[in-house]
Z-matrix of the N, CA and C atoms (Angstrom, degrees):
N
C 1 1.430
C 2 1.524 1 108.31
N 3 1.287 2 116.82 1 131.06
C 4 1.459 3 121.42 2 175.46
C 5 1.528 4 107.82 3 -85.29
N 6 1.315 5 117.59 4 128.87
C 7 1.468 6 119.81 5 -177.54
C 8 1.517 7 111.22 6 -113.09
N 9 1.318 8 114.23 7 163.14
C 10 1.456 9 121.73 8 177.65
C 11 1.526 10 111.66 9 -97.20
N 12 1.332 11 117.38 10 5.67
C 13 1.461 12 120.91 11 175.23
C 14 1.507 13 115.22 12 76.74
N 15 1.334 14 118.77 13 23.68
C 16 1.455 15 121.12 14 -178.40
C 17 1.528 16 113.07 15 -108.00
N 18 1.314 17 118.54 16 11.70
C 19 1.458 18 121.69 17 -178.46
C 20 1.521 19 112.15 18 -58.13
N 21 1.327 20 116.85 19 -53.26
C 22 1.468 21 120.60 20 -178.89
C 23 1.527 22 110.80 21 -63.25
N 24 1.301 23 116.28 22 -40.20
C 25 1.468 24 120.80 23 179.48
C 26 1.529 25 111.32 24 -61.21
N 27 1.326 26 117.47 25 -43.59
C 28 1.465 27 120.67 26 -177.54
C 29 1.523 28 114.07 27 -82.33
N 30 1.318 29 118.24 28 -37.00
C 31 1.455 30 120.76 29 -170.38
C 32 1.522 31 114.93 30 -116.81
N 33 1.319 32 118.74 31 -8.96
C 34 1.455 33 121.69 32 179.81
C 35 1.518 34 112.13 33 -85.47
N 36 1.309 35 115.14 34 179.87
C 37 1.466 36 121.32 35 174.82
C 38 1.508 37 114.86 36 63.53
N 39 1.321 38 117.29 37 23.98
C 40 1.459 39 119.93 38 177.46
C 41 1.515 40 115.12 39 83.67
N 42 1.322 41 117.72 40 5.00
C 43 1.467 42 119.38 41 178.44
C 44 1.527 43 109.16 42 -64.03
N 45 1.334 44 116.24 43 142.97
C 46 1.470 45 122.26 44 -178.32
C 47 1.526 46 110.07 45 -126.02
N 48 1.324 47 114.70 46 146.38
C 49 1.455 48 123.12 47 -178.79
C 50 1.524 49 108.94 48 -136.36
N 51 1.320 50 115.05 49 157.81
C 52 1.462 51 120.25 50 173.36
C 53 1.523 52 108.78 51 -134.56
N 54 1.332 53 116.34 52 154.71
C 55 1.457 54 120.97 53 173.16
C 56 1.522 55 107.20 54 -73.70
N 57 1.319 56 117.10 55 133.55
C 58 1.470 57 122.84 56 -178.12
C 59 1.528 58 109.30 57 -76.88
N 60 1.326 59 116.80 58 73.87
C 61 1.454 60 121.81 59 -174.71
C 62 1.518 61 113.02 60 -64.72
N 63 1.312 62 118.47 61 -16.05
C 64 1.461 63 121.07 62 177.99
C 65 1.531 64 112.43 63 -77.94
N 66 1.327 65 117.51 64 -7.96
C 67 1.463 66 122.07 65 -178.73
C 68 1.528 67 109.29 66 -89.72
N 69 1.331 68 115.56 67 107.66
C 70 1.468 69 122.58 68 176.68
C 71 1.516 70 108.43 69 -141.77
N 72 1.311 71 116.41 70 152.71
C 73 1.458 72 121.21 71 178.89
C 74 1.512 73 110.82 72 124.59
N 75 1.321 74 115.09 73 -160.50
C 76 1.453 75 120.91 74 -179.84
C 77 1.521 76 109.89 75 -129.65
N 78 1.318 77 115.17 76 151.38
C 79 1.466 78 121.70 77 176.67
C 80 1.521 79 108.10 78 -141.45
N 81 1.310 80 116.09 79 143.54
C 82 1.465 81 120.47 80 175.62
C 83 1.509 82 109.01 81 -98.13
N 84 1.320 83 114.48 82 135.77
C 85 1.455 84 120.39 83 178.90
C 86 1.516 85 109.01 84 -151.86
N 87 1.292 86 117.07 85 132.19
C 88 1.464 87 123.10 86 176.40
C 89 1.526 88 112.31 87 53.19
N 90 1.326 89 117.76 88 34.68
C 91 1.452 90 121.54 89 175.80
C 92 1.509 91 115.90 90 85.48
N 93 1.324 92 119.02 91 7.20
C 94 1.459 93 120.44 92 177.14
C 95 1.527 94 109.10 93 -136.09
N 96 1.325 95 115.39 94 164.42
C 97 1.457 96 121.68 95 -178.03
C 98 1.518 97 110.11 96 -104.60
N 99 1.324 98 115.76 97 129.83
C 100 1.463 99 122.90 98 176.72
C 101 1.527 100 107.26 99 -103.13
N 102 1.326 101 116.17 100 132.29
C 103 1.453 102 121.21 101 178.68
C 104 1.521 103 109.28 102 -104.99
N 105 1.336 104 115.75 103 126.89
C 106 1.464 105 122.74 104 178.54
C 107 1.526 106 108.80 105 -112.48
N 108 1.322 107 116.42 106 135.72
C 109 1.456 108 120.72 107 174.89
C 110 1.522 109 108.72 108 -139.58
N 111 1.327 110 115.06 109 106.88
C 112 1.465 111 122.34 110 -179.59
C 113 1.526 112 112.40 111 52.55
N 114 1.331 113 116.15 112 44.72
C 115 1.453 114 121.59 113 176.22
C 116 1.510 115 115.34 114 88.51
N 117 1.299 116 116.69 115 -11.65
C 118 1.465 117 122.12 116 177.53
C 119 1.523 118 107.37 117 -94.35
N 120 1.322 119 117.54 118 143.06
C 121 1.457 120 119.32 119 179.44
C 122 1.516 121 111.52 120 -136.03
N 123 1.320 122 113.19 121 158.42
C 124 1.457 123 120.62 122 176.15
C 125 1.515 124 108.22 123 -143.07
N 126 1.313 125 115.32 124 131.09
C 127 1.455 126 121.64 125 175.90
C 128 1.523 127 108.57 126 -93.70
N 129 1.329 128 117.41 127 152.66
C 130 1.464 129 119.79 128 179.91
C 131 1.529 130 111.40 129 -69.85
N 132 1.325 131 115.32 130 162.68
C 133 1.469 132 120.64 131 176.48
C 134 1.523 133 109.03 132 -54.37
N 135 1.312 134 116.09 133 137.92
C 136 1.454 135 121.63 134 -179.51
C 137 1.523 136 113.81 135 93.08
N 138 1.329 137 116.68 136 -10.66
C 139 1.463 138 121.35 137 177.79
C 140 1.527 139 108.46 138 -113.03
N 141 1.320 140 117.49 139 153.20
C 142 1.460 141 121.22 140 179.56
C 143 1.526 142 109.55 141 -154.86
N 144 1.324 143 115.77 142 160.89
C 145 1.461 144 121.42 143 175.70
C 146 1.525 145 108.72 144 -128.54
N 147 1.316 146 115.41 145 161.52
C 148 1.459 147 121.43 146 176.02
C 149 1.516 148 107.41 147 -123.37
N 150 1.321 149 116.93 148 122.32
C 151 1.462 150 120.07 149 -178.61
C 152 1.528 151 109.85 150 -82.33
N 153 1.315 152 115.27 151 172.18
C 154 1.462 153 121.01 152 177.93
C 155 1.523 154 111.78 153 -72.31
N 156 1.338 155 117.12 154 -8.31
C 157 1.459 156 121.28 155 -176.06
C 158 1.514 157 114.99 156 -101.06
N 159 1.314 158 117.76 157 -16.40
C 160 1.456 159 119.18 158 -170.55
C 161 1.521 160 112.21 159 -141.10
N 162 1.312 161 115.12 160 151.76
C 163 1.457 162 120.14 161 173.28
C 164 1.523 163 110.33 162 -88.75
N 165 1.336 164 116.98 163 -8.46
C 166 1.461 165 121.34 164 177.91
C 167 1.521 166 110.35 165 -78.09
N 168 1.324 167 116.14 166 151.86
C 169 1.456 168 121.69 167 175.90
C 170 1.519 169 109.00 168 -96.76
N 171 1.327 170 116.49 169 148.77
C 172 1.458 171 121.17 170 179.41
C 173 1.509 172 111.22 171 -142.80
N 174 1.326 173 115.88 172 166.58
C 175 1.464 174 122.15 173 178.28
C 176 1.526 175 112.51 174 -112.68
N 177 1.333 176 117.81 175 -17.60
C 178 1.462 177 121.31 176 -176.41
C 179 1.523 178 109.95 177 -125.67
N 180 1.324 179 114.47 178 144.50
C 181 1.453 180 117.79 179 178.11
C 182 1.509 181 112.25 180 -175.86
N 183 1.322 182 114.45 181 -161.34
C 184 1.461 183 122.43 182 -177.72
C 185 1.519 184 110.08 183 -134.81
N 186 1.321 185 115.11 184 151.00
C 187 1.461 186 121.57 185 168.98
C 188 1.524 187 106.20 186 -94.01
N 189 1.329 188 116.93 187 122.77
C 190 1.462 189 122.03 188 177.10
C 191 1.518 190 109.69 189 -108.24
N 192 1.331 191 115.33 190 147.75
C 193 1.465 192 123.14 191 174.90
C 194 1.520 193 106.90 192 -125.74
N 195 1.321 194 116.36 193 130.83
C 196 1.459 195 119.19 194 177.35
C 197 1.523 196 109.68 195 -74.29
N 198 1.338 197 115.42 196 142.59
C 199 1.463 198 121.49 197 178.51
C 200 1.527 199 109.67 198 -120.00
N 201 1.325 200 114.91 199 171.78
C 202 1.464 201 118.15 200 170.49
C 203 1.525 202 108.19 201 -72.95
N 204 1.312 203 117.54 202 179.12
C 205 1.466 204 122.49 203 -170.96
C 206 1.525 205 113.94 204 -59.46
N 207 1.334 206 118.01 205 -34.09
C 208 1.468 207 119.13 206 -178.41
C 209 1.526 208 113.13 207 -99.84
N 210 1.327 209 117.26 208 3.29
C 211 1.455 210 121.41 209 176.36
C 212 1.511 211 115.16 210 79.69
N 213 1.321 212 117.75 211 8.23
C 214 1.463 213 120.47 212 -176.21
C 215 1.528 214 113.81 213 -85.90
N 216 1.323 215 117.54 214 -9.74
C 217 1.462 216 120.67 215 -176.29
C 218 1.521 217 110.01 216 -143.08
N 219 1.326 218 116.66 217 129.73
C 220 1.466 219 121.15 218 174.13
C 221 1.520 220 109.34 219 -80.24
N 222 1.326 221 116.67 220 143.37
C 223 1.457 222 121.11 221 177.20
C 224 1.527 223 108.74 222 -90.64
N 225 1.332 224 118.01 223 122.66
C 226 1.466 225 121.55 224 -176.67
C 227 1.529 226 112.04 225 -57.86
N 228 1.324 227 115.00 226 141.06
C 229 1.458 228 120.76 227 174.91
C 230 1.514 229 115.09 228 72.38
N 231 1.325 230 117.97 229 19.48
C 232 1.467 231 119.88 230 -173.11
C 233 1.527 232 114.40 231 -104.42
N 234 1.310 233 119.19 232 8.24
C 235 1.473 234 120.66 233 -177.81
C 236 1.523 235 111.96 234 -66.34
N 237 1.341 236 114.56 235 135.21
C 238 1.461 237 120.60 236 173.94
C 239 1.529 238 108.58 237 -137.41
N 240 1.315 239 116.59 238 153.53
C 241 1.463 240 122.65 239 175.12
C 242 1.522 241 107.51 240 -105.70
N 243 1.323 242 115.70 241 126.98
C 244 1.463 243 120.72 242 178.60
C 245 1.519 244 109.73 243 -135.45
N 246 1.320 245 116.90 244 157.61
C 247 1.454 246 122.17 245 179.81
C 248 1.516 247 112.49 246 -73.69
N 249 1.322 248 114.75 247 165.01
C 250 1.466 249 121.54 248 -179.37
C 251 1.526 250 111.89 249 -57.71
N 252 1.314 251 116.82 250 -45.03
C 253 1.469 252 120.94 251 -179.29
C 254 1.536 253 110.75 252 -62.22
N 255 1.312 254 116.50 253 -36.64
C 256 1.468 255 120.33 254 -179.08
C 257 1.517 256 111.81 255 -64.55
N 258 1.326 257 117.33 256 -38.72
C 259 1.465 258 120.24 257 178.13
C 260 1.527 259 109.57 258 -64.93
N 261 1.314 260 116.75 259 -43.72
C 262 1.470 261 120.00 260 178.01
C 263 1.524 262 111.02 261 -59.91
N 264 1.313 263 116.81 262 -45.22
C 265 1.468 264 120.38 263 -179.17
C 266 1.526 265 111.10 264 -65.59
N 267 1.335 266 117.64 265 -41.58
C 268 1.468 267 120.78 266 179.62
C 269 1.526 268 110.89 267 -62.86
N 270 1.319 269 116.65 268 -35.70
C 271 1.468 270 120.56 269 177.09
C 272 1.524 271 110.99 270 -69.84
N 273 1.316 272 116.40 271 -48.94
C 274 1.471 273 120.99 272 -174.71
C 275 1.529 274 113.00 273 -71.96
N 276 1.317 275 116.83 274 -47.55
C 277 1.460 276 120.97 275 -173.08
C 278 1.529 277 113.06 276 -83.13
N 279 1.333 278 117.03 277 -35.01
C 280 1.459 279 120.20 278 -173.33
C 281 1.525 280 114.10 279 -116.87
N 282 1.326 281 118.08 280 -8.44
C 283 1.493 282 121.99 281 -172.52
C 284 1.515 283 110.29 282 49.48
N 285 1.327 284 116.12 283 42.00
C 286 1.457 285 121.28 284 -171.71
C 287 1.519 286 115.21 285 -102.34
N 288 1.335 287 118.18 286 -10.73
C 289 1.466 288 120.77 287 -178.92
C 290 1.508 289 109.02 288 -116.40
N 291 1.333 290 115.84 289 123.28
C 292 1.464 291 121.97 290 -179.42
C 293 1.506 292 109.26 291 -64.50
C-alpha cells in the first residue's frame, strides 16, 4: 500500500477513533450510490475513493470518528473515510481504533 505518511499523525500519540456504526443507508455522490452499513461502506463497480492515508484507490472501507481518550465523547468534525486494511493496521500497530 502506498501511504501519504500521515499514520503517526492520525493514530499516534494516544489518539483514539471508533467506527461510525450509526451511519447506515445510502447516499448519492458524483452520479453513483454509496451504501453504508454500520459505518462500513462499499462503492459500486467503477467507482473508487482515496483515503487520507493512501494514494491507492479503493471501493470498501469505514467511516471513522475521533473520540476523546476514553471513548466517551466524539470530537466534532473528525470523520474520515479509510480502507479496510487501514482500520486493521490502526488497530494492530497503534491500538487507535475501538
